[in-house]
C-alpha positions in Angstrom: -51.3 98.6 -9.5 -52.4 101.6 -11.5 -54.6 101.0 -14.5 -54.0 103.0 -17.7 -57.1 104.6 -19.1 -57.6 104.7 -22.8 -59.4 107.2 -25.0 -62.3 104.7 -25.3 -62.5 104.3 -21.6 -62.8 108.1 -21.3 -65.6 108.0 -23.8 -67.4 105.4 -21.9 -66.9 107.2 -18.6 -68.2 110.4 -20.2 -71.3 108.5 -21.5 -72.0 107.0 -18.1 -71.5 110.4 -16.5 -74.0 112.0 -18.8 -76.5 109.3 -18.0 -76.0 109.8 -14.3 -76.4 113.6 -14.6 -79.7 113.1 -16.5 -80.9 110.6 -13.9 -80.0 113.1 -11.1 -81.6 116.1 -12.9 -84.8 114.4 -13.8 -85.9 111.2 -12.1 -87.9 110.3 -15.2 -86.0 111.4 -18.4 -88.0 111.5 -21.6 -87.8 108.6 -24.0 -85.9 110.9 -26.4 -83.3 111.7 -23.7 -82.9 108.0 -22.9 -82.5 107.1 -26.6 -80.0 109.9 -27.1 -77.8 108.7 -24.2 -78.1 105.1 -25.1 -77.0 105.8 -28.7 -73.9 107.5 -27.4 -73.2 104.7 -24.9 -73.6 102.1 -27.7 -71.2 104.1 -29.9 -68.6 104.2 -27.1 -69.0 100.5 -26.4 -68.6 99.7 -30.1 -65.5 101.8 -30.4 -64.1 100.0 -27.4 -65.1 96.5 -28.5 -61.6 95.2 -29.3 -60.1 96.5 -26.0 -63.1 95.1 -24.0 -62.8 91.7 -25.6 -59.1 91.7 -25.0 -59.6 92.5 -21.3 -62.3 89.8 -21.0 -59.9 87.3 -22.6 -57.2 88.2 -20.2 -59.5 88.0 -17.2 -61.4 84.9 -18.1 -59.5 83.2 -21.0 -57.7 80.8 -18.6 -60.9 79.3 -17.2 -62.4 76.1 -18.5 -65.6 76.4 -20.4 
């Protein structure tokens, strides 16, 4: 079953890719580099909040609490 990727998923993938590239380029990125990447990752996650919550509900909504 093929999964459709949304614009927000592409944003998140791009953010993770940037973090990975920084980690590979410099084993110890500066605090500023880490903050910069984390801010972008946070923004991507916040933009995707509704779709992430919907996916979680579909995956786990049927389970007893």
